[in-house]
C-alpha positions as CSV (number, residue, x, y, z in Angstrom):
1,M,16.3,-11.1,17.7
2,R,17.5,-8.3,15.4
3,V,15.0,-7.7,12.6
4,L,15.8,-5.4,9.7
5,V,12.7,-4.1,7.9
6,V,13.3,-2.9,4.4
7,A,11.0,-0.8,2.2
8,A,11.4,1.2,-1.0
9,P,11.5,5.0,-0.4
10,L,7.7,5.6,-0.8
11,L,5.1,6.0,1.9
12,G,2.8,3.4,0.4
13,H,5.6,0.9,0.6
14,V,6.8,1.4,4.2
15,F,3.4,2.1,5.9
16,P,2.1,-1.5,5.5
17,L,5.2,-2.9,7.2
18,M,4.9,-0.7,10.3
19,P,2.3,-2.6,12.3
20,L,4.5,-5.7,12.3
21,A,7.6,-3.7,12.9
22,L,6.0,-2.0,15.9
23,A,4.6,-5.3,17.2
24,L,8.1,-6.9,17.0
25,R,9.4,-4.1,19.1
26,E,6.7,-4.5,21.6
27,A,7.5,-8.3,21.8
28,G,11.1,-7.4,22.8
29,H,12.9,-7.6,19.5
30,D,15.4,-5.1,18.2
31,V,14.0,-3.5,15.0
32,V,15.5,-1.2,12.5
33,V,13.6,0.2,9.5
34,A,15.7,0.9,6.4
35,T,14.2,3.1,3.7
36,G,14.6,6.6,2.4
37,G,13.0,9.7,0.8
38,E,9.5,10.5,1.9
39,A,9.3,7.2,3.7
40,L,11.6,8.5,6.4
41,R,8.5,10.1,7.9
42,V,8.0,6.8,9.8
43,R,10.6,8.1,12.2
44,D,7.6,9.5,14.0
45,S,6.9,6.0,15.1
46,G,9.8,6.0,17.5
47,L,11.5,3.1,15.7
48,R,15.1,3.5,14.6
49,V,14.9,4.4,10.9
50,E,18.0,4.4,8.6
51,D,18.3,6.3,5.3
52,V,19.7,3.8,2.8
53,V,18.7,5.6,-0.4
54,P,21.2,7.8,-2.1
55,S,20.0,11.4,-2.6
56,N,20.3,11.2,-6.4
57,V,17.6,8.5,-6.6
58,R,14.5,10.1,-8.2
59,F,11.6,7.9,-9.3
60,G,10.4,10.3,-11.9
61,A,13.8,10.5,-13.6
62,I,14.2,6.7,-13.5
63,A,10.7,6.1,-14.9
64,L,11.3,8.6,-17.7
65,R,14.5,6.9,-18.8
66,I,12.7,3.6,-18.9
67,M,9.8,5.0,-20.9
68,L,12.1,6.6,-23.4
69,A,14.2,3.4,-23.8
70,H,11.2,1.0,-23.8
71,P,8.1,2.9,-25.2
72,V,6.1,-0.3,-25.8
73,V,6.7,-1.4,-22.2
74,A,5.7,2.1,-21.0
75,G,2.5,2.1,-23.1
76,R,1.4,-1.2,-21.6
77,E,2.2,0.1,-18.1
78,M,0.1,3.2,-18.6
79,R,-2.8,1.1,-19.8
80,G,-2.6,-1.1,-16.7
81,S,-1.6,-4.1,-18.7
82,G,2.1,-4.1,-18.2
83,G,2.4,-7.0,-15.8
84,L,5.7,-6.8,-14.0
85,D,7.9,-5.6,-16.9
86,F,8.0,-1.9,-16.1
87,V,7.8,-2.1,-12.3
88,S,10.6,-4.6,-12.2
89,R,12.9,-2.3,-14.2
90,L,11.9,0.7,-12.0
91,F,12.4,-1.0,-8.7
92,G,15.4,-3.0,-9.9
93,T,17.2,0.3,-10.5
94,V,16.2,1.6,-7.1
95,G,17.2,-1.7,-5.5
96,D,20.7,-1.5,-6.9
97,A,21.0,2.0,-5.5
98,M,19.9,0.8,-2.1
99,H,22.1,-2.3,-2.1
100,G,25.4,-0.7,-1.1
101,P,24.0,1.3,1.9
102,L,22.0,-1.7,3.0
103,R,25.1,-4.0,3.0
104,E,26.9,-1.4,5.0
105,L,24.1,-1.2,7.5
106,A,23.8,-5.0,7.7
107,G,27.5,-5.4,8.1
108,S,27.6,-3.1,11.1
109,W,24.3,-4.0,12.8
110,K,24.2,-7.7,11.9
111,P,20.5,-8.5,11.7
112,D,19.3,-12.0,12.3
113,I,16.6,-11.8,9.7
114,V,15.3,-9.3,7.1
115,V,11.6,-8.5,6.5
116,H,11.1,-6.7,3.2
117,E,8.3,-5.6,1.0
118,P,8.3,-7.3,-2.5
119,L,9.6,-4.3,-4.4
120,A,12.5,-3.8,-2.0
121,A,14.3,-6.8,-3.2
122,A,17.6,-5.4,-2.1
123,G,16.6,-6.7,1.4
124,A,17.0,-10.2,0.1
125,A,20.5,-9.6,-1.3
126,L,22.3,-9.2,2.1
127,G,23.3,-12.8,2.8
128,V,20.8,-12.9,5.7
129,P,17.6,-15.0,5.8
130,S,14.7,-13.0,4.6
131,I,10.9,-12.9,4.7
132,V,8.7,-11.2,2.1
133,H,5.9,-9.1,3.6
134,D,3.1,-8.9,1.0
135,V,1.6,-5.4,0.7
136,S,-0.8,-5.8,-2.2
137,L,-2.9,-8.3,-4.1
138,F,0.1,-9.4,-6.1
139,D,2.2,-12.4,-5.1
140,G,5.2,-11.0,-3.2
141,V,7.4,-13.9,-4.2
142,D,6.8,-13.2,-7.9
143,L,7.3,-9.5,-7.4
144,T,10.6,-10.0,-5.5
145,A,11.9,-12.5,-8.1
146,A,11.0,-10.1,-11.0
147,V,12.7,-7.1,-9.4
148,G,15.7,-9.3,-8.3
149,A,16.2,-10.5,-11.9
150,R,16.7,-6.9,-13.0
151,M,19.3,-6.2,-10.3
152,K,23.0,-6.6,-10.4
153,A,23.1,-7.9,-6.8
154,A,22.2,-11.6,-6.2
155,V,18.8,-11.8,-4.6
156,R,18.1,-14.9,-2.5
157,S,14.7,-16.7,-2.3
158,P,12.8,-15.9,0.9
159,T,12.4,-18.4,3.7
160,T,8.7,-17.7,3.7
161,T,6.1,-15.0,2.8
162,L,3.7,-13.2,5.0
163,R,0.4,-13.1,3.1
164,T,-1.8,-10.1,3.9
165,A,-4.3,-10.5,1.1
166,P,-7.6,-12.0,2.2
167,K,-8.1,-15.3,0.3
168,S,-11.4,-14.2,-1.2
169,M,-9.5,-11.4,-3.0
170,A,-6.3,-13.2,-3.9
171,E,-4.9,-16.6,-2.9
172,F,-1.3,-17.7,-3.4
173,L,0.6,-20.9,-2.8
174,G,2.7,-21.1,0.4
175,G,3.4,-18.5,3.0
176,R,1.7,-17.7,6.3
177,P,-1.2,-15.3,6.9
178,L,-0.8,-11.9,8.5
179,R,-3.7,-9.5,9.1
180,F,-3.4,-6.3,7.2
181,V,-3.6,-3.4,9.7
182,P,-3.9,0.0,8.1
183,Y,-1.2,2.5,9.1
184,S,-0.6,6.1,8.1
185,G,1.3,7.6,10.9
186,D,0.3,10.3,13.3
187,G,-1.6,13.4,12.5
188,E,-4.3,15.7,13.6
189,V,-7.9,14.7,12.8
190,P,-10.6,17.4,12.9
191,Q,-13.3,16.6,15.5
192,W,-16.0,16.8,12.9
193,L,-14.3,14.1,10.8
194,V,-14.6,11.5,13.6
195,E,-18.3,12.2,14.3
196,P,-21.4,11.3,12.3
197,S,-22.3,14.1,9.9
198,G,-26.0,13.4,9.7
199,K,-25.6,12.4,6.0
200,P,-23.6,9.6,4.3
201,R,-20.0,10.6,4.1
202,I,-17.7,9.8,1.1
203,L,-14.0,10.2,1.6
204,V,-12.1,11.1,-1.6
205,S,-8.3,10.6,-1.5
206,R,-5.5,10.6,-4.1
207,S,-2.1,9.0,-4.4
208,T,0.8,10.2,-2.3
209,V,2.9,9.9,-5.5
210,S,2.4,12.6,-8.1
211,G,1.9,11.6,-11.7
212,P,-0.1,12.3,-14.9
213,G,-3.7,12.9,-14.2
214,A,-3.3,12.5,-10.5
215,G,-6.1,15.0,-9.7
216,R,-8.6,14.0,-12.4
217,M,-10.7,11.6,-10.2
218,M,-11.0,14.1,-7.4
219,A,-12.1,16.8,-9.8
220,A,-14.7,14.5,-11.4
221,V,-16.2,13.6,-8.0
222,T,-16.3,17.2,-7.0
223,K,-18.2,18.1,-10.2
224,A,-20.8,15.4,-9.5
225,A,-21.0,15.9,-5.8
226,G,-23.5,18.7,-5.7
227,Q,-26.2,16.3,-7.0
228,V,-25.7,13.6,-4.4
229,D,-27.3,13.6,-1.0
230,A,-24.1,13.0,0.9
231,E,-21.1,14.8,2.5
232,F,-17.9,14.6,0.5
233,V,-14.5,15.1,2.1
234,L,-11.5,15.8,-0.2
235,V,-8.1,14.8,1.3
236,R,-5.3,17.1,0.1
237,P,-7.2,18.6,-2.8
238,A,-5.5,20.7,-5.4
239,R,-8.1,23.5,-4.9
240,T,-10.3,24.4,-2.0
241,E,-12.4,27.3,-3.5
242,G,-15.6,27.2,-5.5
243,L,-16.7,23.8,-4.2
244,P,-20.3,22.6,-3.8
245,D,-21.9,23.2,-0.4
246,N,-21.7,19.5,0.5
247,V,-18.0,19.2,-0.2
248,R,-15.4,19.8,2.6
249,T,-11.6,19.6,2.5
250,V,-8.9,18.5,4.8
251,G,-5.1,18.2,4.7
252,W,-3.1,15.2,5.5
253,V,-5.0,13.0,7.9
254,P,-4.4,9.4,9.1
255,I,-7.1,7.8,6.9
256,P,-7.5,4.6,9.0
257,R,-8.8,6.7,11.9
258,V,-11.3,8.4,9.6
259,L,-12.7,5.4,7.6
260,P,-14.9,4.1,10.4
261,F,-16.9,7.3,10.1
262,C,-17.3,7.0,6.3
263,D,-19.9,5.2,4.2
264,G,-17.7,5.1,1.1
265,I,-14.3,6.0,-0.2
266,V,-13.1,7.0,-3.7
267,H,-9.4,6.5,-4.4
268,H,-6.7,5.9,-7.0
269,G,-6.4,2.2,-6.7
270,G,-3.2,2.0,-4.6
271,A,-2.8,-1.1,-2.5
272,G,-2.8,0.7,0.9
273,S,-6.0,2.5,0.1
274,L,-7.7,-0.6,-1.2
275,L,-6.7,-2.9,1.7
276,G,-7.4,-0.2,4.2
277,A,-11.0,0.2,2.9
278,L,-11.4,-3.6,2.9
279,A,-10.2,-3.8,6.5
280,A,-12.7,-1.1,7.5
281,G,-15.6,-2.7,5.6
282,V,-16.2,0.5,3.6
283,P,-17.4,0.2,-0.1
284,Q,-14.9,1.8,-2.4
285,L,-14.9,3.3,-5.9
286,V,-11.5,2.6,-7.5
287,E,-10.0,4.4,-10.5
288,P,-8.3,1.9,-12.8
289,G,-4.9,3.0,-14.1
290,P,-1.2,2.4,-14.5
291,G,0.7,-0.3,-12.6
292,D,-1.3,-2.3,-10.0
293,R,-4.4,0.0,-10.1
294,T,-6.3,-1.8,-12.8
295,V,-5.6,-5.2,-11.2
296,H,-6.9,-3.8,-7.9
297,A,-10.0,-2.3,-9.5
298,T,-10.8,-5.6,-11.2
299,A,-10.3,-7.5,-7.9
300,V,-12.5,-5.3,-5.8
301,T,-15.3,-5.3,-8.4
302,G,-15.0,-9.1,-8.8
303,R,-15.5,-9.6,-5.1
304,G,-18.4,-7.2,-5.1
305,A,-16.9,-5.0,-2.4
306,G,-16.7,-1.9,-4.6
307,L,-17.0,-0.2,-8.0
308,A,-14.5,0.9,-10.6
309,A,-14.7,3.9,-12.9
310,R,-12.5,6.3,-14.7
311,P,-12.9,10.0,-14.1
312,E,-15.0,10.5,-17.2
313,E,-17.4,7.8,-16.0
314,V,-18.2,9.3,-12.6
315,T,-21.8,10.4,-12.3
316,P,-24.1,11.3,-9.4
317,A,-25.9,8.0,-9.9
318,L,-22.6,6.1,-9.5
319,L,-21.7,8.0,-6.3
320,T,-25.2,7.4,-4.9
321,R,-24.9,3.7,-5.6
322,L,-21.6,3.6,-3.7
323,I,-23.3,4.5,-0.5
324,E,-26.7,2.9,-1.0
325,D,-26.1,-0.5,-2.7
326,S,-26.7,-3.1,0.0
327,K,-24.8,-5.7,-2.0
328,L,-21.6,-3.6,-1.9
329,Q,-22.0,-3.0,1.8
330,R,-22.6,-6.7,2.5
331,A,-19.5,-7.8,0.5
332,A,-17.3,-5.2,2.0
333,G,-18.4,-6.3,5.5
334,E,-17.6,-9.9,4.6
335,V,-14.1,-9.1,3.6
336,R,-13.6,-7.0,6.7
337,D,-14.6,-10.0,8.9
338,E,-12.3,-12.2,6.8
339,I,-9.3,-9.9,7.4
340,A,-10.2,-9.6,11.1
341,G,-10.0,-13.3,11.4
342,M,-6.3,-13.5,10.2
343,P,-3.5,-13.6,12.8
344,S,-2.7,-10.1,14.0
345,P,0.8,-8.5,13.9
346,A,1.0,-8.9,17.7
347,E,0.2,-12.6,17.4
348,V,2.8,-13.2,14.7
349,A,5.4,-11.2,16.7
350,E,4.8,-13.3,19.9
351,Q,5.6,-16.4,17.9
352,W,8.5,-14.8,15.9
353,E,11.4,-16.8,17.1
354,S,9.8,-20.2,16.5
355,F,8.3,-18.9,13.3
356,T,11.7,-17.7,11.9
357,R,13.5,-20.9,13.0
358,W,10.8,-22.9,11.1
359,G,11.3,-20.6,8.1
360,R,15.1,-21.0,7.9
361,G,14.7,-24.8,7.9
362,S,11.8,-25.1,5.5
363,R,11.7,-23.4,2.1
364,E,8.1,-22.8,0.7
């Protein structure tokens, strides 16, 4: 079967789709990934990856136009209470730009089915049966519909949805479960980072997307780190000089390979970081913020698997709690086991043909 996998041109959007894409290839299916921009990095996977995003598409410029035209919408988005209003406008514009190149690719390659992440709704506008692959704690069907409503192209309802959110974190109607498997591509990992350090280790990461205040959380943790009996590892920090003795730095690393050797992680609240930490059973400190970040922070604290704080609220006591609170550790372990019990990408890929035949004949 020919499977076209479609993602918006951002690493955080294409990475979650890669385990299934690779499993489908291993199961004997022909797989093409369609994306663009920085997400083209997944060419390292060995899969065929097509660039379907025009070079003039710039998220920053599109976001600025929306903010200037809709200041109230922009204000709610920055406070983390914007719902789907801003994000649907942003990705609706990107989707319209992707639609022409995607139609050309589909016309020449003729996929049997499309798998797309929710904000790449252009994948559902090709006249080909489509499956939504959830990548966050939001309902992928709702996200696809919201983005599709902003697009000029006609977006079809999916045949089904692959649900990666563990039910104790978010439960939606319909769809079929798929285990979230963290993926961040290849990369060198220093030997010291995959060995016990003798002290609790806290990984501190930031978004792959630049934006206002992107480095504030890392700076706040660094300031407090010297008073915490732990080793801190900053991933891609803005500065590497003048750090406390217990703070180390590293460049780009595949975080899923590092997390098993960590006792806690501090991150910006992105879906990939959040689900990756849950899959590893590592307690997390999440920074609430624009878009989905406040929703994710609320969800992880509600489940008891982590903490939430803004940069100005970070203290040595909070960071100590992250690695010493047994309740956080227990809840994080419970969610890890829940995720591990979901069908793996390989299991879904082995059943793919019967699964997609069922999907085309049964709307959910």
